[in-house]
SENU-722488 format. One record per residue (C-alpha): x, y, z; residue number from 1. Coordinates in pm, whole numbers, always signed. Example, Ala and Ser with C-alpha at 12.3 -4.5 7.8 and 13.67 -1.06 7.14 Angstrom:
<atoms>
+1230;-450;+780;1 $
+1367;-106;+714;2 $
</atoms>
This chain:
<atoms>
-565;-2836;+1005;1 $
-455;-2590;+736;2 $
-165;-2356;+808;3 $
-108;-2052;+593;4 $
+241;-1909;+557;5 $
+232;-1534;+492;6 $
+500;-1392;+270;7 $
+476;-1018;+305;8 $
+656;-703;+202;9 $
+582;-352;+326;10 $
+673;+1;+232;11 $
+639;+337;+398;12 $
+816;+668;+386;13 $
+1168;+590;+494;14 $
+1216;+747;+840;15 $
+1594;+733;+789;16 $
+1603;+923;+456;17 $
+1706;+1286;+500;18 $
+1485;+1415;+216;19 $
+1161;+1292;+376;20 $
+966;+1553;+571;21 $
+945;+1446;+936;22 $
+600;+1609;+952;23 $
+474;+1362;+690;24 $
+574;+1052;+888;25 $
+482;+875;+1207;26 $
+768;+900;+1453;27 $
+772;+532;+1549;28 $
+999;+287;+1371;29 $
+972;-13;+1606;30 $
+789;-232;+1352;31 $
+1044;-147;+1083;32 $
+1337;-225;+1311;33 $
+1188;-561;+1416;34 $
+1131;-672;+1055;35 $
+1380;-473;+845;36 $
+1424;-752;+588;37 $
+1052;-724;+497;38 $
+1061;-352;+415;39 $
+1138;-191;+83;40 $
+1199;+180;+41;41 $
+1181;+148;-335;42 $
+1416;+268;-603;43 $
+1522;+599;-450;44 $
+1509;+474;-87;45 $
+1249;+738;+11;46 $
+958;+491;+18;47 $
+740;+745;-165;48 $
+482;+553;-371;49 $
+370;+880;-531;50 $
+690;+881;-737;51 $
+637;+708;-1073;52 $
+984;+545;-1077;53 $
+911;+407;-730;54 $
+573;+276;-843;55 $
+738;+97;-1136;56 $
+1000;-39;-897;57 $
+751;-191;-652;58 $
+563;-359;-936;59 $
+888;-509;-1067;60 $
+1009;-592;-715;61 $
+706;-806;-632;62 $
+871;-1068;-851;63 $
+1223;-1024;-715;64 $
+1209;-1307;-462;65 $
+1048;-1548;-705;66 $
+1350;-1680;-893;67 $
+1160;-1983;-1017;68 $
+783;-1946;-1047;69 $
+629;-2215;-826;70 $
+270;-2323;-803;71 $
+95;-2401;-476;72 $
-156;-2686;-434;73 $
-433;-2479;-594;74 $
-221;-2399;-901;75 $
-166;-2031;-815;76 $
+179;-1877;-827;77 $
+324;-1859;-477;78 $
+456;-1513;-564;79 $
+111;-1384;-656;80 $
-5;-1077;-463;81 $
-345;-1166;-322;82 $
-380;-896;-57;83 $
-275;-533;-39;84 $
-347;-324;+268;85 $
-310;+53;+268;86 $
-340;+258;+582;87 $
-122;+552;+491;88 $
-181;+897;+625;89 $
+3;+1216;+696;90 $
+16;+1425;+1008;91 $
-295;+1644;+994;92 $
-284;+1771;+1353;93 $
-228;+2128;+1240;94 $
-542;+2121;+1025;95 $
-767;+1828;+1127;96 $
-1071;+1971;+949;97 $
-894;+1923;+614;98 $
-760;+1574;+680;99 $
-962;+1416;+399;100 $
-837;+1670;+143;101 $
-479;+1643;+269;102 $
-460;+1264;+228;103 $
-657;+1232;-99;104 $
-344;+1223;-318;105 $
-188;+955;-97;106 $
-504;+743;-107;107 $
-507;+768;-485;108 $
-143;+656;-492;109 $
-228;+363;-267;110 $
-516;+263;-496;111 $
-301;+281;-811;112 $
-24;+82;-642;113 $
-269;-185;-525;114 $
-428;-216;-868;115 $
-88;-259;-1030;116 $
+19;-525;-778;117 $
-291;-735;-719;118 $
-356;-1063;-891;119 $
-702;-1104;-1046;120 $
-940;-1194;-764;121 $
-712;-1038;-501;122 $
-833;-820;-216;123 $
-755;-462;-121;124 $
-809;-299;+218;125 $
-796;+82;+222;126 $
-825;+286;+539;127 $
-1040;+596;+490;128 $
-1152;+803;+787;129 $
-1422;+1005;+614;130 $
-1569;+1011;+265;131 $
-1741;+1343;+219;132 $
-1513;+1503;-40;133 $
-1545;+1451;-415;134 $
-1198;+1297;-443;135 $
-1272;+1028;-185;136 $
-1611;+950;-338;137 $
-1436;+920;-676;138 $
-1188;+677;-521;139 $
-1475;+463;-391;140 $
-1642;+474;-732;141 $
-1319;+364;-902;142 $
-1286;+75;-658;143 $
-1648;-28;-717;144 $
-1578;-39;-1092;145 $
-1274;-264;-1047;146 $
-1375;-500;-765;147 $
-1670;-736;-760;148 $
-1755;-633;-404;149 $
-1670;-320;-203;150 $
-1747;-293;+167;151 $
-1748;+22;+377;152 $
-1709;-57;+745;153 $
-1717;+203;+1018;154 $
</atoms>
């Protein structure tokens, strides 16, 4: 039997940082509290991946735990990022009809972050509720240019 040991790191807007807009975050920090050592709030501690210094920081930080590069049995670096999941959103309850437009910039940031982190042949999962707007269709086109296969599952 093969057992796989996940080594994961997560980021989100820091619910404890006073400069983050409470309306942009989910008001539930139970997962963060239960696994605080797995979370990074990036260089400025906001957790905002749309900030270029924070984007540079997360790319550099993916190597921070790998003091000595080690190879697994297949020859891949154990510190290699093989999977990125992105399910970010913002609170759109005040204007649900414009949810797709309101989250487009965040989805683009998630895509850029994933592309900068992923090892060749890695996988990316992006949550998208609808894809009717030009920005979202452009995001899907970009992903189809970069990945060998793209699946849309509803």
